[in-house]
C-alpha positions as CSV (number, residue, x, y, z in Angstrom):
1,R,0.1,17.9,-20.5
2,Y,-1.8,14.6,-21.1
3,A,1.1,12.4,-19.9
4,D,1.4,14.4,-16.6
5,D,-2.3,14.3,-16.0
6,L,-2.4,10.5,-16.7
7,Q,0.4,9.9,-14.3
8,K,-1.4,11.8,-11.5
9,R,-4.5,9.8,-12.0
10,V,-2.7,6.5,-12.1
11,A,-0.9,7.5,-8.8
12,E,-4.3,8.4,-7.3
13,H,-5.6,4.9,-8.3
14,D,-2.6,3.3,-6.7
15,R,-3.1,5.3,-3.5
16,I,-6.7,4.1,-3.3
17,V,-5.7,0.5,-3.9
18,A,-3.1,0.8,-1.1
19,E,-5.7,2.2,1.3
20,L,-8.2,-0.4,0.3
21,S,-5.6,-3.2,1.0
22,A,-4.8,-1.7,4.4
23,A,-8.4,-1.4,5.4
24,R,-9.1,-5.0,4.4
25,A,-6.1,-6.2,6.3
26,L,-7.3,-4.3,9.4
27,R,-10.8,-5.8,9.0
28,A,-9.3,-9.3,8.9
29,S,-7.2,-8.7,12.0
30,L,-10.2,-7.4,14.0
31,G,-12.8,-10.0,12.8
32,A,-12.1,-12.5,15.5
33,W,-12.2,-9.8,18.2
34,A,-15.6,-8.3,17.4
35,G,-17.0,-9.6,20.7
36,L,-14.5,-7.7,22.8
37,D,-16.4,-4.9,24.7
38,L,-13.4,-2.6,25.1
39,D,-12.4,0.8,23.7
40,L,-9.2,-0.1,21.8
41,S,-7.8,3.4,22.0
42,S,-7.9,3.3,25.8
43,V,-6.0,0.0,26.4
44,S,-2.5,1.3,26.4
45,G,-3.4,4.4,28.5
46,L,-4.7,2.6,31.5
47,Q,-2.8,3.6,34.7
48,H,-4.2,1.3,37.4
49,A,-5.1,-1.8,35.4
50,A,-3.6,-3.9,32.7
51,I,-5.5,-5.6,29.9
52,I,-3.6,-8.2,27.8
53,P,-5.3,-9.7,24.7
54,V,-4.2,-13.3,24.2
55,E,-4.6,-15.9,21.5
56,A,-3.9,-19.5,22.5
57,T,-4.6,-23.1,21.5
58,H,-7.0,-25.0,23.8
59,V,-4.1,-26.8,25.4
60,Q,-2.2,-23.5,26.0
61,H,-5.3,-21.8,27.4
62,G,-5.7,-24.7,29.9
63,A,-2.1,-24.5,30.9
64,L,-2.3,-20.7,31.4
65,S,-5.5,-21.0,33.5
66,A,-3.7,-23.5,35.7
67,L,-0.6,-21.3,36.0
68,V,-2.8,-18.3,37.0
69,A,-4.7,-20.3,39.5
70,G,-1.5,-21.5,41.1
71,S,0.3,-18.1,41.1
72,G,-1.5,-16.8,44.1
73,L,-2.8,-13.9,42.0
74,G,-6.0,-15.7,40.9
75,N,-8.2,-13.2,42.8
76,D,-6.6,-10.3,41.0
77,I,-6.7,-11.7,37.5
78,V,-9.8,-11.9,35.4
79,W,-10.4,-13.7,32.0
80,Q,-12.9,-12.6,29.3
81,E,-13.3,-14.9,26.4
82,V,-14.0,-13.3,23.1
83,S,-14.1,-16.1,20.5
84,R,-13.0,-19.6,19.9
85,D,-12.8,-22.1,17.1
86,D,-11.5,-25.7,16.7
87,R,-7.9,-24.5,17.0
88,K,-7.7,-21.2,19.0
89,I,-9.3,-19.4,21.9
90,R,-9.1,-15.5,22.0
91,G,-9.8,-13.2,24.9
92,A,-8.4,-10.7,27.3
93,W,-6.7,-11.1,30.7
94,A,-7.2,-8.2,33.1
95,T,-5.3,-7.5,36.3
96,L,-3.9,-4.7,38.4
97,A,-1.1,-2.7,36.7
98,V,1.4,-3.9,39.4
99,H,0.8,-7.5,38.3
100,R,1.2,-6.9,34.5
101,E,4.7,-8.2,34.2
102,E,3.9,-11.4,36.2
103,L,0.8,-12.1,34.1
104,A,2.8,-11.5,30.9
105,R,5.4,-14.0,32.1
106,L,2.8,-16.6,32.8
107,I,1.3,-16.1,29.3
108,R,4.7,-16.7,27.7
109,Q,5.4,-19.7,30.0
110,A,2.2,-21.3,28.8
111,G,3.2,-20.7,25.1
112,A,0.3,-18.4,24.4
113,T,0.5,-15.3,22.2
114,I,0.1,-11.8,23.4
115,V,-1.9,-10.0,20.7
116,R,-1.2,-6.3,19.8
117,L,-4.6,-5.0,18.7
118,P,-4.7,-1.7,16.7
119,E,-5.3,1.4,18.8
120,V,-8.4,2.7,16.9
121,P,-11.3,4.6,18.5
122,G,-14.2,2.5,19.9
123,T,-14.7,-1.2,20.3
124,P,-13.6,-3.7,17.6
125,C,-17.3,-4.0,16.6
126,Q,-17.6,-0.3,16.1
127,A,-14.2,-0.2,14.2
128,L,-15.4,-3.0,11.9
129,E,-18.6,-1.1,11.1
130,R,-16.5,2.0,10.1
131,L,-14.2,-0.2,8.1
132,E,-17.1,-1.7,6.1
133,T,-18.2,1.8,5.2
134,D,-14.7,2.9,4.3
135,I,-14.0,-0.2,2.2
136,T,-17.3,0.2,0.3
137,G,-16.4,3.8,-0.5
138,L,-12.8,3.1,-1.5
139,D,-14.0,0.2,-3.7
140,R,-16.4,2.5,-5.5
141,Q,-13.7,5.1,-6.0
142,R,-11.3,2.5,-7.3
143,E,-13.8,1.1,-9.8
144,A,-14.8,4.5,-11.0
145,L,-11.3,5.6,-11.6
146,A,-10.2,2.4,-13.2
147,G,-13.2,2.5,-15.5
148,S,-12.4,6.1,-16.4
149,L,-8.8,5.3,-17.1
150,A,-9.8,2.3,-19.3
151,A,-12.3,4.3,-21.3
152,E,-9.9,7.1,-21.8
153,A,-7.2,4.7,-22.8
154,E,-9.5,3.4,-25.5
155,G,-10.5,6.9,-26.7
156,R,-6.9,8.2,-26.6
157,R,-5.3,5.3,-28.3
158,P,-3.8,7.5,-31.1
159,Q,-2.3,10.0,-28.6
160,A,-1.0,7.1,-26.5
161,R,0.6,5.5,-29.7
162,A,2.1,8.9,-30.6
163,L,3.6,9.3,-27.1
164,H,5.0,5.8,-27.4
165,D,6.6,6.6,-30.7
166,V,8.2,9.8,-29.3
167,L,9.6,7.8,-26.4
168,A,10.9,5.1,-28.8
169,D,12.6,7.8,-30.9
170,R,14.3,9.2,-27.8
171,R,15.5,5.7,-26.9
172,R,16.9,5.2,-30.4
173,A,18.6,8.6,-30.4
174,L,20.4,7.6,-27.2
175,N,21.5,4.3,-28.7
176,V,22.7,5.6,-32.0
177,P,26.1,7.0,-30.8
178,R,26.8,3.5,-29.4
179,S,26.4,2.1,-32.9
180,F,29.3,4.2,-34.4
181,F,33.0,3.7,-34.2
182,S,35.3,6.3,-35.8
183,T,39.0,6.8,-36.4
184,S,40.7,9.6,-38.3
185,T,40.2,7.7,-41.6
186,V,37.4,5.2,-41.0
187,T,33.8,5.3,-39.7
188,V,32.0,2.1,-39.0
189,A,28.3,1.9,-38.4
190,S,26.6,-1.2,-37.0
191,G,22.9,-2.0,-37.2
192,W,20.3,-3.8,-39.2
193,V,17.9,-3.3,-42.1
194,R,15.0,-5.4,-43.4
195,E,16.0,-7.8,-46.2
196,R,13.6,-6.1,-48.6
197,D,15.2,-2.7,-47.9
198,R,18.8,-3.8,-48.9
199,G,20.0,-1.8,-51.9
């Protein structure tokens, strides 16, 4: 049936829009980390080392660097800056796995934010390249399907109007019983008519 087919195509359009939105959100979250030379899918699986991505204000980063230097673990902790702007510095702290909890404590003490990067294959730069391809493809699918639905809506306007009338009749049929009140001797019907149709 036309209505069922239309519903399926609208659902497909909505699915594409949702995937497109998710891909754009992921691209936005990875943009500032494009310079991180690290396979994101391997970060959580490291056994002997710990890598903690961090975002901090310039003041927080200075405080954290001082805390690390004074912790006695300075030789076992390494910092790799990824990006910075007027407000924030982003990068990754690396240390031995046994020092992970202490490093995380120092990060929190300085007020910096531990960033949870998505576990996707490859580096952020490689992931961004894939996302650009995916977004372009999804955008084309969305535009093609939206255009097809719009053109069909124009061409099927009579069918759509007929479907609307059928549904309206069903609604009226459901409402009619509510417009009657009956006793054993009297039936009252409530409703309205146009002024010109009054007899």
